[in-house]
C-alpha positions as CSV (number, residue, x, y, z in Angstrom):
1,M,-38.3,56.5,292.7
2,F,-37.5,53.1,291.3
3,D,-37.7,49.7,292.8
4,R,-34.7,48.1,292.8
5,N,-34.5,44.9,290.7
6,M,-30.7,44.3,290.1
7,G,-27.9,42.6,292.0
8,S,-24.5,42.7,292.2
9,A,-23.4,40.2,289.9
10,D,-26.1,42.1,287.2
11,R,-24.9,45.3,287.6
12,V,-21.4,44.2,287.1
13,I,-21.8,42.1,283.7
14,R,-23.6,45.6,282.7
15,L,-21.0,47.6,283.5
16,I,-18.6,45.9,281.6
17,L,-20.6,45.5,278.5
18,A,-21.0,49.2,278.9
19,I,-17.5,49.9,278.8
20,V,-16.8,47.5,276.2
21,I,-19.9,48.7,273.8
22,A,-18.9,52.4,274.3
23,V,-14.9,51.6,273.4
24,F,-16.2,49.8,270.5
25,S,-18.3,52.6,269.3
26,F,-15.6,55.0,269.1
27,V,-13.0,52.6,267.8
28,L,-15.2,51.3,264.9
29,E,-17.1,55.2,264.6
30,L,-20.3,53.2,265.5
31,Y,-21.8,56.6,267.4
32,P,-25.4,55.1,267.9
33,L,-24.2,52.5,270.0
34,I,-23.4,55.2,272.3
35,V,-27.0,55.1,273.3
36,V,-27.1,51.9,274.2
37,S,-23.9,52.2,276.8
38,V,-25.6,55.2,278.1
39,L,-28.9,52.9,278.7
40,L,-26.7,50.2,280.3
41,L,-25.0,52.7,282.4
42,F,-28.3,54.2,283.6
43,T,-29.5,50.3,285.1
44,V,-26.5,50.4,286.7
45,L,-26.5,53.3,288.5
46,T,-30.2,52.6,289.4
47,S,-30.0,49.1,289.9
48,F,-33.6,49.0,288.2
49,C,-34.5,47.3,284.8
50,G,-37.2,48.0,283.3
51,I,-37.4,44.9,281.2
52,Y,-36.9,43.1,284.8
53,R,-40.3,44.6,285.6
54,L,-42.2,44.0,282.9
55,F,-41.4,40.4,283.2
56,G,-41.8,40.2,287.0
57,L,-38.2,39.2,287.5
58,T,-35.7,40.5,289.9
59,T,-32.0,39.6,290.3
60,C,-31.6,41.4,293.7
61,K,-31.7,40.1,297.0
62,T,-34.5,40.5,299.5
63,D,-33.9,41.4,303.1
64,L,-35.4,37.8,304.2
65,E,-32.8,36.3,302.2
66,E,-29.6,38.5,302.9
67,K,-30.4,37.4,306.7
68,K,-30.5,33.9,306.3
């Protein structure tokens, strides 16, 4: 469905940010921030970032890089 363009480190950072934003949104009662948290979680689960694709970026290793 989506081409993978996010590496492991990128996914971990986004997961941590999603959790922190979700906690702050509930503690500070800024509930619209939950949308940002859900979007970050979606990118973590799919390993796909639309913004990366727009700019032609990738942080995941290709098969050739993993074999070296």
